[in-house]
C-alpha positions in Angstrom: 30.7 -23.4 329.4 30.2 -27.3 329.4 29.7 -28.4 325.6 32.0 -30.6 324.0 33.6 -29.1 320.9 31.7 -29.6 317.7 34.2 -31.7 316.1 35.3 -33.7 318.9 35.8 -37.4 317.9 36.6 -36.1 314.2 40.5 -37.4 313.0 42.0 -35.0 310.2 45.0 -35.7 308.5 46.8 -32.2 307.4 49.0 -33.1 304.3 49.2 -29.6 303.4 51.9 -26.6 303.1 52.4 -22.9 303.7 48.8 -21.3 304.4 45.6 -22.0 302.9 45.7 -25.9 303.9 47.4 -25.2 307.0 44.8 -22.7 307.9 41.7 -25.3 307.6 43.8 -27.4 310.0 44.0 -24.7 312.3 40.4 -23.8 312.4 39.4 -27.7 312.7 41.3 -28.5 315.2 39.8 -25.0 317.6 36.5 -26.7 316.4 37.9 -29.6 318.5 38.7 -32.0 315.6 42.5 -34.3 316.1 44.6 -32.9 313.8 47.6 -34.6 312.7 50.2 -32.5 310.1 52.3 -34.7 308.2 55.4 -33.5 306.8 58.3 -34.1 304.8 61.5 -35.4 305.8 64.1 -32.7 306.6 63.0 -28.9 306.2 59.2 -29.9 306.7 56.6 -27.7 305.7 57.9 -24.7 303.7 56.3 -22.2 306.1 58.4 -23.3 308.9 61.0 -20.6 307.0 58.5 -18.0 306.4 58.8 -14.9 308.1 59.0 -14.0 311.2 61.7 -16.9 311.9 62.8 -17.5 315.3 65.2 -20.4 314.6 65.7 -22.7 312.0 62.5 -25.0 312.4 60.0 -22.1 313.5 58.8 -19.1 312.1 55.8 -17.1 313.2 53.9 -18.0 310.4 54.0 -21.5 311.4 53.0 -21.3 314.9 50.1 -19.3 314.0 48.7 -21.8 311.6 49.5 -24.8 313.2 48.5 -24.9 316.6 46.8 -27.0 318.2 48.2 -30.0 315.7 50.2 -32.9 316.2 52.9 -33.5 314.2 54.5 -36.7 312.4 56.7 -36.7 309.2 57.1 -39.5 307.1 59.2 -40.8 304.6 57.0 -41.8 301.9 59.7 -43.1 299.2 60.0 -45.8 301.9 57.3 -48.5 302.1 57.2 -48.6 305.4 56.3 -44.4 305.3 53.5 -45.5 302.6 52.5 -48.2 304.9 52.1 -46.0 307.8 50.4 -43.3 306.1 47.9 -45.6 304.4 47.1 -46.8 308.1 46.8 -43.2 309.1 44.6 -42.3 306.3 42.3 -45.4 307.0 41.9 -44.1 310.2 40.6 -40.5 309.4 37.7 -39.0 308.9 39.1 -35.8 306.9 42.5 -35.4 304.9 43.3 -31.8 303.5 45.8 -31.4 301.0 46.8 -28.4 298.8 49.4 -29.6 296.0 49.1 -29.0 292.1 46.5 -31.4 291.1 47.5 -35.0 290.5 50.7 -34.7 292.5 49.2 -37.1 295.3 48.4 -39.7 292.8 51.9 -40.7 292.5 52.6 -40.8 296.1 49.1 -43.0 296.7 47.5 -40.4 298.4 45.0 -39.2 295.6 41.6 -39.1 296.3 40.8 -42.4 294.4 42.7 -44.4 296.3 42.5 -43.3 299.7 38.5 -43.2 299.1 38.8 -47.0 298.1 40.0 -47.7 301.3 38.4 -45.4 303.4 34.8 -44.7 301.6 33.9 -42.3 304.8 36.7 -40.4 303.9 36.4 -36.5 303.4 39.4 -35.3 301.2 39.5 -31.4 300.5 41.8 -30.6 297.8 42.6 -26.9 297.6 44.8 -25.3 293.9 44.8 -22.3 292.5 42.3 -23.3 289.4 41.1 -26.6 291.0 41.1 -30.1 289.4 39.1 -29.4 286.1 39.4 -26.7 283.6 42.5 -25.8 281.2 44.0 -24.3 283.8 44.0 -27.0 286.1 47.6 -27.9 285.6 49.2 -24.7 286.3 50.7 -23.8 289.8 49.6 -20.5 291.8 49.7 -18.7 294.7 47.3 -16.2 296.3 48.9 -13.8 294.7 48.3 -15.3 291.1 44.2 -15.6 292.3 43.9 -12.2 293.2 45.5 -11.0 289.6 43.3 -12.9 287.7 40.0 -12.6 289.7 39.8 -8.8 288.7 39.7 -7.9 292.4 43.5 -6.5 292.1 42.5 -4.4 288.9 39.6 -2.5 291.0 42.0 -1.1 293.8 44.5 1.5 294.0 45.2 4.9 292.2 44.3 5.7 288.8 47.1 5.6 286.1 49.3 3.5 288.3 49.8 -0.4 288.8 47.6 -1.9 291.2 48.9 -2.5 294.8 49.7 -5.9 296.3 47.0 -6.8 298.7 49.4 -7.4 301.9 47.3 -10.1 303.3 46.8 -13.5 301.7 42.8 -12.8 300.6 43.0 -15.6 298.2 44.1 -18.1 300.8 42.1 -17.3 303.8 39.2 -17.1 301.9 39.2 -20.4 300.4 40.6 -21.8 303.5 37.5 -20.8 305.8 35.2 -21.7 302.4 37.0 -25.3 302.8 36.4 -25.4 306.6 32.5 -24.9 305.8 32.9 -27.2 302.9 34.1 -29.9 305.3 31.5 -29.5 308.0 28.9 -29.9 305.5 30.1 -33.0 303.9 30.3 -34.5 307.2 27.0 -33.7 308.4 25.6 -34.9 304.8 27.9 -38.2 305.4 25.9 -39.1 308.7 22.8 -39.6 306.3 25.0 -41.0 303.5 27.4 -43.1 305.3 30.2 -41.9 302.1 32.2 -39.0 302.4 33.4 -37.0 298.9 35.8 -35.5 297.2 35.7 -31.2 297.9 37.5 -29.4 295.1 38.9 -25.9 296.3 40.0 -23.5 293.8 41.8 -19.8 295.1 40.6 -18.4 291.3 37.0 -19.9 291.9 36.5 -18.3 295.6 37.8 -14.6 295.0 35.5 -14.7 291.7 32.8 -15.6 294.0 34.0 -12.6 295.9 32.4 -10.0 293.6 29.3 -8.3 295.4 28.9 -5.9 292.8 31.8 -5.8 289.8 30.4 -8.9 287.9 26.3 -8.5 288.0 27.0 -4.9 287.3 29.2 -6.1 283.8 26.6 -8.7 283.1 23.5 -6.7 283.7 24.6 -3.7 281.7 25.1 -5.8 278.6 28.9 -5.3 279.3 28.9 -1.7 279.3 29.8 -1.0 283.0 33.2 -2.0 284.3 34.6 -1.0 287.6 37.6 1.6 287.8 40.2 2.3 290.0 38.9 5.2 292.2 41.7 5.2 294.6 40.1 6.0 298.1 36.5 6.0 297.8 33.3 4.5 296.1 32.2 6.2 293.3 28.8 4.1 293.2 28.2 4.5 297.4 28.8 8.3 298.1 30.3 8.8 300.8 32.4 6.0 301.5 35.9 6.0 301.7 39.5 7.1 303.3 40.2 10.7 304.0 43.5 12.0 305.4 43.4 14.3 308.5 45.9 16.5 309.6 47.5 13.7 311.9 46.5 10.5 309.8 44.0 9.0 308.3 40.5 7.7 308.7 37.2 5.9 307.0 33.7 7.4 306.8 30.8 5.5 305.7 28.1 8.2 305.3 26.3 6.2 302.3 23.0 5.9 303.7 20.6 8.4 303.0 19.8 9.3 306.7 23.3 9.0 307.9 24.3 11.1 304.8 21.8 13.8 306.0 23.4 13.9 309.5 26.7 13.7 308.3 26.0 16.9 306.1 24.3 18.8 309.0 27.0 18.3 311.5 29.8 19.2 308.4 27.9 22.5 307.7 27.6 23.3 311.9 31.6 22.6 312.5 32.9 24.7 309.8 31.7 23.1 306.8 29.9 25.6 303.8 26.5 27.1 304.3 23.7 25.2 303.0 25.8 22.2 302.7 23.3 20.2 305.2 20.5 21.0 302.9 21.4 20.6 299.4 18.5 18.4 298.2 20.9 17.2 295.2 22.5 15.2 297.8 20.0 13.9 299.7 19.8 10.8 297.3 22.3 8.4 296.7 22.1 9.0 293.2 22.0 12.4 293.2 25.4 12.2 295.6 27.3 9.4 293.1 26.5 12.5 290.3 28.0 15.1 292.4 30.9 12.8 293.9 33.6 15.3 293.0 31.6 18.3 294.7 31.2 16.3 297.8 34.6 14.8 297.8 36.1 18.3 297.7 34.5 19.5 301.0 34.7 16.6 302.8 38.6 16.3 302.1 39.1 19.7 302.7 37.0 19.9 306.1 39.0 16.9 307.2 42.1 18.0 306.1 42.4 21.0 308.3 41.4 18.4 311.5 43.0 15.7 313.8 41.9 12.4 313.4 40.6 12.4 317.2 38.3 15.6 317.0 36.9 14.3 313.5 35.9 10.4 315.2 34.2 12.5 317.9 32.2 14.6 315.7 31.1 11.9 313.8 30.4 9.4 316.9 28.1 12.1 318.1 25.9 11.9 315.1 26.3 7.8 314.6 28.3 8.0 311.6 30.0 4.4 311.2 33.8 5.7 311.6 37.3 4.6 312.2 41.0 5.8 312.3 43.0 3.5 309.8 44.9 1.6 312.8 48.8 0.8 312.5 49.2 -2.9 313.8 50.6 -2.0 317.1 47.6 0.1 317.4 45.4 -3.2 316.6 47.0 -5.2 319.1 46.2 -2.7 321.7 42.7 -2.1 320.9 40.5 -2.3 323.9 38.2 -4.0 321.7 40.1 -6.7 320.3 41.5 -7.3 323.8 38.2 -7.7 325.3 37.2 -10.3 322.3 40.4 -12.7 322.9 41.4 -11.7 319.4 45.0 -11.8 320.4 45.7 -15.3 321.9 48.6 -15.8 324.5 50.3 -19.3 324.3 53.4 -20.8 326.5 55.8 -22.3 324.4 58.7 -24.5 326.0 61.6 -22.9 324.1 60.1 -19.1 323.1 57.8 -18.0 326.3 54.9 -16.7 325.7 53.7 -16.2 322.3 51.0 -13.5 321.2 49.2 -14.3 317.9 46.2 -13.6 316.2 43.0 -15.9 317.3 40.4 -17.0 315.4 37.0 -15.3 315.3 34.7 -18.5 316.4 32.7 -17.8 319.5 30.3 -20.6 320.9 28.0 -19.9 323.8 28.6 -23.2 325.5 32.5 -24.2 324.4 35.5 -22.4 324.4 37.5 -22.9 321.1 40.4 -21.4 322.1 43.8 -23.8 321.1 46.1 -23.7 324.2 48.7 -26.0 322.5 51.3 -24.9 320.2 52.5 -25.8 316.9 54.3 -29.0 317.0 58.4 -29.4 316.5 58.8 -31.6 313.3 58.1 -35.0 313.7 57.3 -34.2 317.5 54.5 -37.0 317.6 55.9 -39.7 315.5 56.1 -42.3 318.4 52.4 -41.7 319.5 50.8 -41.5 316.6 52.4 -44.4 315.5 51.5 -46.7 318.6 47.9 -45.3 318.0 47.8 -46.9 314.8 49.0 -50.6 315.9 53.0 -50.4 315.4 54.8 -52.2 317.6 57.5 -50.8 320.0 60.2 -52.5 317.9 58.8 -51.2 314.6 58.8 -47.5 315.5 62.1 -48.0 316.8 63.5 -49.3 313.4 61.7 -46.8 311.7 62.9 -43.6 313.6 66.3 -45.5 313.6 65.7 -45.2 309.5 64.5 -42.0 309.1 61.5 -43.3 307.9 59.7 -41.5 311.1 62.0 -38.5 310.6 62.5 -35.8 313.8 63.9 -32.4 314.0 67.6 -32.8 314.3 67.8 -36.2 312.2 69.9 -36.2 309.0 67.5 -36.7 306.2 
């Protein structure tokens, strides 16, 4: 691998907290950008206190989302802090924030003010509802967007409240869309010479994820609505989750050819006679029409066997399938290990850290981040010196808490 990382030479100011914004910064750092994370004095990013907490300033959440970044902590209430931030944003190519619309205008860090000083700045905002529309002023998290988007209503068991999704779908999906948008804006800047404001909303992003629900509703003149079905897809028989004698697995035999192989295999291994040749099941519409009868057969057949035995039979006829794995099984999975998806870092206080990697793979450069997440204010002096502040000015700002470091009294 010989090429420089794709975003080498790009400076990013990460003025975000919790998940979506910090994830964008982590991705850009992996792609080679210099990312400077700015935090408030005192407690810093609220994600520092999110589970799993190692001590009073570091959590696994923070370590995962902020690796590869430099860290500064600035008191914006002091005029010197504002001057520091102005110099910093003047030097930047990208600015990331995920506060409620209008909040940063009050600090002099809104798009209009920063773009007036630095017209080449690509400014990315992430919020629950975006910067326009009747709900723009409302606060929200990924959970809110998941509920509003219709995604939550589609999952779970009929008659019961939908389950919590347990992964931050809205934040992560919006975050990676923001990464794509930022890179597009940087590319566009090559010709235009100007940056622009990117307005990302968690609600927008999750609505955009609907690959069938919205179009089924609109194209049917409002007659087709998704329903909770529990463990399978009623429009894609056979595609779902099944319980074996010692665990759960998923089977994807919804394509006609795959179904025929699956049904013949099931009949040959204890299934009902004629199951493999039943022409009613040889088309998707036919299978969907007889879904309950098919599910009854498959559930009984899978339930009488161990997961490993079912998977072995399915693999032999090339049917996509997998065990429903616990996290300990995921971490130990040889495929995940071969792909380097559990990243090891050496931390000066905590020793070896093992955290989820990013899925970027380039043929001629390595996007693995070795630099651990910064302590609060760890790079104050270095960044200030790079902005042209004198040693005397830096010492005074540190002494007065304008540049805050962990252990100081806010």
